C-alpha positions in Angstrom: 282.5 51.7 66.5 283.5 52.8 63.2 286.4 50.3 62.9 284.0 47.7 64.1 281.6 48.6 61.4 284.6 48.2 58.7 285.7 44.6 60.2 282.0 43.3 60.4 280.8 44.5 56.8 284.2 44.7 54.6 286.3 42.7 56.5 289.3 45.1 56.7 291.3 45.7 60.2 292.1 49.1 59.5 291.2 52.4 57.5 293.2 53.7 54.6 294.9 57.0 54.8 292.2 59.8 54.9 288.8 57.4 54.9 288.2 57.7 59.0 289.0 61.8 58.8 286.4 61.9 56.0 283.8 59.4 57.8 284.1 61.4 61.3 283.2 64.4 59.2 280.4 63.0 58.2 279.0 60.8 61.0 279.8 64.1 63.0 277.0 66.0 60.5 279.4 67.7 58.6 279.8 67.9 54.9 283.3 66.8 53.3 285.2 65.9 50.6 287.8 62.9 49.9 290.3 63.5 47.6 292.3 60.8 47.1 294.6 58.7 44.2 292.3 56.4 41.6 292.2 53.2 43.9 292.2 54.7 47.1 289.2 53.7 48.5 286.8 56.9 48.4 284.1 54.5 48.1 284.7 53.1 51.4 284.1 56.7 53.0 280.4 56.6 51.7 279.4 52.7 52.3 280.8 52.8 55.9 279.2 56.8 56.7 275.9 55.3 55.1 275.6 52.6 58.0 275.8 55.0 60.6 273.0 57.4 59.4 269.5 57.1 60.3 267.9 58.0 56.5 268.7 57.2 52.9 272.0 58.1 51.7 271.8 59.1 47.9 274.6 58.3 45.4 275.5 60.2 42.2 277.7 58.7 39.9 278.5 59.3 36.2 278.5 56.4 34.7 276.1 53.1 34.8 279.1 50.8 34.5 280.2 52.3 38.0 276.8 52.3 39.3 276.7 48.5 38.4 280.1 47.7 39.9 279.4 49.7 43.4 276.1 47.8 43.6 277.5 44.2 43.3 280.5 45.2 45.8 277.8 46.1 48.5 275.3 43.0 48.2 278.0 40.9 48.3 278.8 42.6 51.6 274.8 42.3 52.7 274.3 46.1 52.5 271.1 47.0 51.8 272.0 48.8 48.4 269.6 49.5 45.0 270.5 51.7 41.9 267.4 53.1 39.6 268.7 53.5 35.9 267.4 53.4 32.2 268.4 49.9 31.8 265.5 48.5 34.4 261.9 47.4 33.7 258.9 49.9 34.6 257.9 47.1 37.3 261.7 47.2 38.4 261.9 50.4 39.3 258.6 50.9 41.0 259.4 48.0 43.4 262.9 49.6 44.1 261.1 52.8 44.7 258.4 51.0 47.2 261.7 49.7 49.0 263.4 52.7 49.1 259.8 54.7 50.7 259.8 51.9 53.3 263.3 52.4 54.6 264.4 49.4 53.4 267.5 50.7 51.3 270.3 52.3 53.0 272.2 53.2 49.9 270.7 54.3 46.4 272.6 54.8 43.5 271.2 57.1 40.2 272.9 58.8 37.3 272.4 62.8 37.7 270.4 62.5 34.4 267.6 60.9 36.8 267.1 63.8 38.6 265.9 65.6 35.6 262.5 63.2 35.9 260.2 65.6 37.8 258.5 62.4 38.9 261.5 61.3 40.4 262.5 64.4 42.2 258.8 64.7 43.5 259.2 60.8 45.0 262.7 61.4 46.5 261.2 64.4 48.1 259.3 62.5 50.3 262.0 60.4 51.3 264.2 61.3 54.3 268.2 61.9 52.7 270.9 61.9 55.5 273.8 62.3 52.7 274.4 63.1 49.3 277.3 61.8 47.8 278.9 63.2 44.6 281.0 60.6 42.7 283.8 62.1 40.6 282.6 65.6 42.0 285.1 67.4 39.4 282.7 67.2 36.7 280.6 69.9 38.8 283.5 72.6 37.7 283.4 74.3 34.5 287.1 74.8 35.3 287.5 70.6 35.5 288.7 68.2 33.0 285.3 66.1 32.6 282.7 69.2 33.2 279.2 67.6 33.3 276.4 70.5 32.8 274.1 68.5 34.9 276.3 68.4 37.9 276.0 72.2 38.2 272.3 71.7 39.5 273.3 69.6 42.2 273.8 72.2 45.3 270.2 72.9 43.6 268.7 69.9 43.9 270.1 69.2 47.7 268.2 72.7 48.7 265.2 71.3 47.0 265.4 68.0 48.5 266.5 69.0 52.0 269.7 67.2 52.3 272.0 68.5 54.8 275.0 66.7 54.2 277.3 66.5 51.0 280.5 64.0 50.4 282.4 64.7 47.5 284.4 62.3 45.7 287.6 62.5 43.2 290.9 61.8 42.0 291.5 64.7 39.8 291.1 67.9 41.4 293.2 70.8 40.8 293.3 73.7 43.6 291.0 76.0 41.4 288.6 73.1 41.1 288.6 71.9 45.0 287.3 75.9 45.6 284.9 75.8 43.5 283.6 72.4 44.9 283.8 73.9 48.2 282.1 76.9 47.3 279.2 75.2 45.5 278.7 73.1 48.0 279.8 75.2 51.6 282.3 72.8 52.6 284.4 73.7 55.3 287.8 74.1 53.9 289.1 71.6 56.9 286.9 69.2 55.7 288.6 68.8 52.3 290.6 65.5 53.3 293.7 65.4 50.4 296.1 62.4 50.8 298.2 63.3 48.2 298.8 62.6 44.4 302.8 60.9 44.8 302.6 57.4 44.0 306.5 55.7 45.1 305.4 52.3 43.0 305.0 54.4 39.9 308.1 55.2 37.6 306.9 57.9 35.2 308.4 57.7 31.7 308.5 60.2 28.8 310.2 59.0 25.8 310.3 61.8 22.7 309.6 59.7 19.4 308.9 60.2 15.7 305.6 59.2 14.7 306.7 56.7 12.2 308.7 54.8 14.4 306.2 54.6 17.7 304.8 51.3 16.7 308.1 49.6 16.5 309.3 51.4 20.2 305.8 49.9 21.6 306.5 46.3 20.0 310.1 46.5 21.5 308.8 47.6 25.1 305.7 45.5 25.1 307.7 42.3 23.9 309.8 42.6 27.1 306.6 42.6 29.1 305.0 39.5 28.6 302.6 38.1 31.1 302.3 41.3 32.6 298.9 43.2 32.4 299.2 46.5 30.3 296.7 49.3 28.9 297.8 51.2 25.9 295.7 54.5 25.7 295.1 56.0 22.3 292.9 59.2 20.9 291.0 57.6 18.4 288.4 54.4 18.0 290.3 53.6 14.4 293.9 53.7 15.8 292.7 51.2 18.9 291.5 48.9 16.2 294.9 49.4 13.8 297.2 49.4 16.9 295.4 46.5 18.5 295.9 44.6 15.2 299.7 45.7 14.2 300.5 44.2 18.1 298.8 41.0 17.2 300.9 40.7 14.0 304.2 41.0 16.1 303.0 38.4 18.6 301.9 40.6 21.5 298.3 39.2 22.8 296.3 42.6 22.4 292.7 43.5 22.2 291.0 46.9 21.2 288.5 48.4 23.1 286.6 51.6 22.7 282.6 52.9 22.8 282.2 52.1 19.6 282.2 48.6 19.7 278.9 46.5 20.9 278.5 46.4 24.7 278.5 42.8 24.9 282.1 42.3 23.2 283.2 45.2 25.4 282.1 43.4 28.0 283.8 40.1 27.3 286.8 42.2 26.5 286.7 43.8 30.0 286.0 40.3 31.8 288.9 38.6 30.4 291.5 41.0 31.0 290.1 41.4 34.5 290.7 37.4 34.9 294.2 37.8 33.1 292.9 36.3 30.2 294.6 39.1 27.8 297.8 40.7 28.4 297.1 44.0 26.7 294.1 46.5 26.2 294.4 49.1 23.4 292.3 51.4 24.5 290.2 55.0 23.7 289.8 57.0 27.4 286.4 54.8 27.6 288.1 52.3 29.0 289.3 52.0 32.7 286.8 54.2 34.8 285.6 51.7 37.8 288.2 49.7 36.5 289.6 47.7 39.7 292.3 45.4 38.7 295.1 45.9 40.9 297.9 44.1 39.0 298.2 46.6 36.0 301.8 47.0 35.6 301.9 49.0 32.8 300.0 52.1 31.2 301.3 53.5 27.9 299.7 56.6 26.3 300.3 56.0 22.5 298.9 59.4 21.7 299.0 62.5 24.0 296.6 62.4 26.9 293.8 64.7 26.7 295.0 66.8 29.9 297.2 66.3 32.9 293.8 65.2 34.7 293.3 62.6 32.4 297.1 61.5 32.3 296.9 61.6 36.5 293.5 59.3 35.8 294.7 56.9 33.2 298.0 56.0 35.2 296.3 55.6 38.4 295.2 52.2 37.1 298.8 51.0 37.1 300.0 49.4 40.6 297.0 49.4 42.6 298.6 46.5 44.4 301.8 48.4 45.8 304.1 46.5 43.1 306.4 48.7 41.0 304.5 49.5 37.5 305.4 51.6 34.7 304.1 54.5 32.9 305.5 55.5 29.6 304.0 58.2 27.0 305.6 57.6 23.5 305.4 61.6 23.1 305.2 64.1 20.5 303.4 67.0 19.3 301.8 65.3 16.2 298.3 64.9 17.4 298.1 67.9 19.5 295.8 69.7 16.9 293.3 66.6 17.3 293.2 67.1 20.9 292.3 71.0 20.0 290.1 70.2 17.4 287.9 68.2 19.6 288.1 71.3 21.6 286.9 73.9 18.8 284.0 71.2 17.5 282.5 71.5 20.8 282.0 75.6 21.2 278.7 76.6 19.7 278.5 79.4 17.2 276.4 82.5 17.8 274.0 81.4 15.5 273.3 78.1 16.8 272.5 79.4 20.2 270.2 82.0 18.8 268.4 79.2 17.5 267.5 77.6 20.7 266.2 80.9 21.8 264.1 81.1 19.1 262.5 77.8 19.6 261.9 78.6 23.4 260.5 82.1 22.8 258.4 80.7 20.5 257.0 77.8 22.6 254.2 78.9 24.8 254.3 77.7 28.5 256.0 74.1 27.9 258.8 73.0 25.4 259.0 69.6 23.4 262.1 68.7 21.9 264.8 65.6 21.1 267.8 66.1 21.6 268.9 65.0 18.3 266.2 67.0 16.7 267.5 70.3 18.4 271.3 69.4 17.8 270.4 69.2 13.9 268.4 72.2 14.0 271.1 74.1 15.7 274.0 72.6 14.2 275.4 72.0 17.7 276.9 69.1 19.0 275.0 67.0 21.8 277.5 67.7 24.7 277.7 71.5 24.1 273.9 71.4 23.8 273.2 69.9 27.1 275.4 72.6 28.5 273.3 75.6 27.3 270.4 74.0 28.3 271.8 73.4 32.0 272.9 77.0 31.7 269.3 78.5 30.7 268.1 76.3 33.6 270.4 78.7 36.0 269.2 81.8 34.4 265.7 80.8 35.7 264.5 80.6 32.2 263.4 77.2 31.6 263.1 74.0 34.1 262.9 70.5 33.2 259.3 68.4 34.0 260.2 64.8 32.2 261.3 63.0 29.3 259.5 60.3 27.1 259.9 57.8 24.3 258.2 59.1 21.5 257.9 56.2 19.6 257.1 52.4 20.3 257.2 49.6 17.8 256.5 46.4 18.5 256.6 42.8 16.9 254.7 39.8 17.6 256.7 36.2 18.8 253.0 34.9 19.2 250.1 35.3 16.8 247.7 38.4 17.7 245.0 35.9 18.4 246.7 33.9 20.6 247.7 36.8 22.4 244.5 38.4 22.8 243.0 34.8 24.3 245.0 35.2 27.4 242.3 38.5 28.5 239.0 38.8 28.9 236.2 41.3 28.8 237.6 45.4 28.8 241.2 44.3 28.9 240.7 42.3 26.1 239.2 45.3 23.9 242.2 47.7 25.0 244.8 45.3 23.8 242.6 44.9 20.4 242.5 48.6 20.2 246.4 48.9 20.8 247.0 46.3 18.1 244.3 47.9 15.5 246.2 51.0 15.8 249.8 49.9 15.2 250.5 49.7 11.5 253.0 47.1 10.3 255.9 47.6 7.9 256.9 44.4 7.7 257.5 42.7 10.8 257.3 46.0 13.1 254.2 47.9 13.8 254.4 51.2 15.4 251.8 52.5 17.7 250.0 55.7 16.5 248.5 56.9 19.7 246.4 59.3 17.7 244.3 56.8 15.7 243.2 54.7 19.4 239.6 55.1 19.9 237.9 58.1 22.0 238.2 57.5 25.8 241.8 55.6 24.8 243.7 58.3 23.6 244.6 60.0 26.8 245.6 56.9 28.4 249.4 56.9 27.0 251.0 55.7 30.1 248.1 52.4 30.5 249.5 51.3 26.5 252.6 51.7 27.5 252.4 49.5 30.5 250.4 46.9 28.7 252.8 46.6 26.0 255.8 46.0 28.5 253.6 43.8 30.3 253.1 41.7 26.9 257.1 41.9 26.3 257.9 40.1 29.5 255.6 37.7 29.0 257.4 37.1 25.6 254.4 37.8 23.3 256.1 40.6 21.9 259.6 42.4 21.3 259.0 46.0 22.2 261.4 49.1 21.0 261.2 52.6 22.4 262.8 55.4 20.3 263.1 59.4 20.0 263.7 60.5 23.7 261.4 63.6 24.0 262.4 66.1 26.9 260.0 68.6 28.4 260.6 72.1 29.9 258.4 74.6 31.4 259.2 77.9 30.2 259.4 79.9 33.4 260.5 83.3 31.2 260.5 84.0 27.7 260.7 88.0 27.6 264.3 87.7 27.6 266.5 89.7 24.9 267.4 87.2 22.8 270.4 88.7 21.1 271.9 90.0 24.5 271.4 86.4 26.0 273.1 84.6 23.4 276.1 87.0 23.4 276.5 86.7 26.8 276.0 82.6 26.6 278.5 82.6 23.6 281.5 84.8 25.6 280.7 81.6 28.3 281.7 79.2 26.1 284.5 81.0 24.2 285.9 81.3 27.6 285.5 78.2 28.1 287.2 77.1 25.3 290.1 78.8 25.7 290.5 77.2 29.2 290.2 74.0 27.3 293.1 74.9 24.9 295.6 75.7 27.9 294.8 72.4 29.4 296.1 70.4 25.9 299.1 72.7 26.0 300.1 72.0 29.4 300.2 67.9 28.6 303.3 69.3 26.1 305.0 71.7 29.0 304.3 69.2 31.6 306.4 66.3 29.7 309.2 68.3 29.1 309.6 70.0 32.4 313.0 69.6 34.1 311.0 69.3 37.2 310.8 65.4 38.6 307.8 64.2 36.8 306.1 62.8 40.0 306.8 66.4 42.1 305.3 68.0 38.9 302.0 66.0 39.1 302.0 66.4 43.0 302.4 70.4 42.3 299.8 70.4 39.7 297.1 69.3 42.1 298.4 71.2 45.1 300.2 68.4 46.7 302.9 70.2 48.2 304.0 66.9 50.2 305.7 64.7 47.4 309.4 64.5 47.7 311.5 66.9 45.6 312.4 63.6 43.6 311.2 60.4 43.0 314.3 58.5 41.8 312.6 57.0 39.1 311.3 58.9 36.7 312.7 60.1 33.1 313.9 63.3 34.5 315.7 61.7 37.9 317.1 59.3 35.7 318.3 62.4 33.5 316.6 62.2 30.6 314.6 65.6 30.3 312.0 65.1 27.1 312.6 67.3 24.1 309.6 67.0 22.3 310.3 66.8 18.4 308.4 69.3 16.7 305.8 68.6 14.1 306.5 68.6 10.6 306.6 72.2 9.0 303.2 72.5 6.9 303.8 74.3 3.3 302.5 78.3 3.7 299.2 78.7 3.6 297.4 82.0 1.5 294.1 83.0 2.2 293.4 82.1 -1.6 294.2 78.9 -1.4 291.9 78.2 1.8 289.3 80.2 0.0 289.4 77.4 -3.0 289.5 74.6 -0.9 285.9 75.8 0.4 284.3 76.3 -2.8 282.4 73.0 -3.0 281.4 73.2 0.2 280.0 76.8 0.0 278.3 75.9 -3.4 276.6 72.6 -1.0 275.2 74.7 1.4 272.0 76.6 1.3 273.3 79.6 2.8 276.7 81.3 2.9 278.2 79.6 5.6 280.4 81.5 8.5 284.2 81.6 8.4 284.1 79.2 11.4 281.9 76.8 10.0 284.4 76.5 6.9 287.2 76.2 9.0 285.3 73.1 10.5 284.9 71.5 7.5 288.8 72.0 5.9 290.1 70.5 9.6 287.6 67.9 9.2 285.6 68.7 12.9 282.0 67.0 12.2 279.0 69.0 13.3 275.4 67.9 13.1 275.0 69.8 9.7 277.7 68.2 8.7 276.2 64.6 9.4 273.1 65.9 7.6 274.7 67.2 4.3 277.0 64.1 4.3 279.7 66.7 3.9 282.4 63.9 4.1 281.5 63.2 0.5 282.1 66.7 -0.3 285.4 67.6 -2.0 288.3 69.1 0.5 286.4 67.9 3.6 289.3 67.8 6.2 292.0 68.6 3.4 293.5 71.1 6.4 293.1 69.0 9.1 297.0 68.9 9.7 297.0 72.4 10.3 296.1 74.3 13.2 292.4 75.6 13.4 293.1 78.9 14.4 295.2 79.8 11.1 292.5 78.9 9.1 289.9 80.8 10.9 292.6 84.1 10.6 292.6 83.3 6.9 289.0 83.0 6.2 287.5 85.7 9.3 290.2 88.6 7.3 288.7 87.4 3.8 285.3 88.9 5.0 
């Protein structure tokens, strides 16, 4: 029966390795996990399973682009699938929810953040769900390479929504991450299906090289591969732009791709690459998630990968058609401090955690904040701040209720009188009331809900619905801003200092784990073991051959990375002298950690606020190890 489904809906004659075992686990009533290499057909496991289950399959995916790609694939194969995400209008969401409620949808895809919305949780709780699918499931583990705090709550949501089975999908899970997944979702070890990480068609090549010689080496290497699809990965957005431009000047058809580019430009670049209209993409790690291009022949890391997990995921985009492909790292340790600084910048200071806890204790029964405002007030970057909020949820201190946009503004596309003439009676009065309560600055009018007449002030949702209606009818252009999160305070009688110290230790432990992950890349590159074997071993796969025959090591070239240039000795006095301009600009004495971040050029919300980049000596010591500077400053106190 499973084979009939495979043939009927997808047109395939047989399953790939591991797929059938996973699907049989699911249709027999068990939870399971599919740990397959990138491009090995993990998604088919839930797609076939869903067609054999009585109720809804709910899919959690980390990226809207992945959701959209999966939805297009499912609709192309006549499978009743839908999504709910932030790109949809109120009416579209309402229509989708109605179809889900009526049982017209077999597969519903959402982002994990959707489950923070209490209204959505109340809705989905009324819908019978057979299976919870967690895509990129390694995100649930704090020891995984791409931890996402909201994933921590998924086992809790599974119980709350009474979903009996879960299917976890990932390409990059180490043995410790797999154990974490097993425990959190209560999956039997026999139901964790791993197909192995070894791919015989990939040649893993390490080329030790000085930083100033990389461009020449890359240009020569790509010049011999004209017409072949290639991805070159870099760490920084600026590098992507500069390197793509340099390659173009050398006659190589290369285009930059990174998260800082406008969405429409990124989509255009991606589509051209998919259609073989571009040979080479120079990209940050923003590129590649969900890319299903089978004929990528070359993947180059111009900078060191962030982790072995990232390296595995990124090279996994090469050679999906089974043809021989090459994966080259132009390796030195020069940018290792940059990767370390990304880690150090995400560790909250103790006083930042204390600031958040203080807000909670003074909030009453409900607590409202914008993530931006809370980030600026606590000097915590938004990513670790989100992690902190989830930790507090797990501690039973706060509970998410809902989110709303605090500000709505619009501009007229038609004369206001012409718009009002489309309505009669109370509806006309109501629309006119909105216009009168929306003072205009130049072309944009901002809705002031408090200025609305008595009787209308409590109808915020009706105002928003009316504005969206006018927007859809091309009467106005509507924009919403300042997303505000509302939490219920479950417990405010905690020991703030003790809890802050406990949470700070948790973040510090994670910091050390991430730093080890950065250093592991250099150790792997310089290993004397077959690189394919070493990669497989890292992910707990002992079935790979001892020698692949095609990697650098098997070809007799064990990489020895050149040491970074020796930096001039630093004294505590020199560090303090470099810090004086920053210290003078601060309202109060900054901590050693904050001064270190300033000197290393690590951005924080406070630095944005005080325009620290314009202060003398910002990033003056970015080439020095973070810990060296911090130690010198700490010993001064």
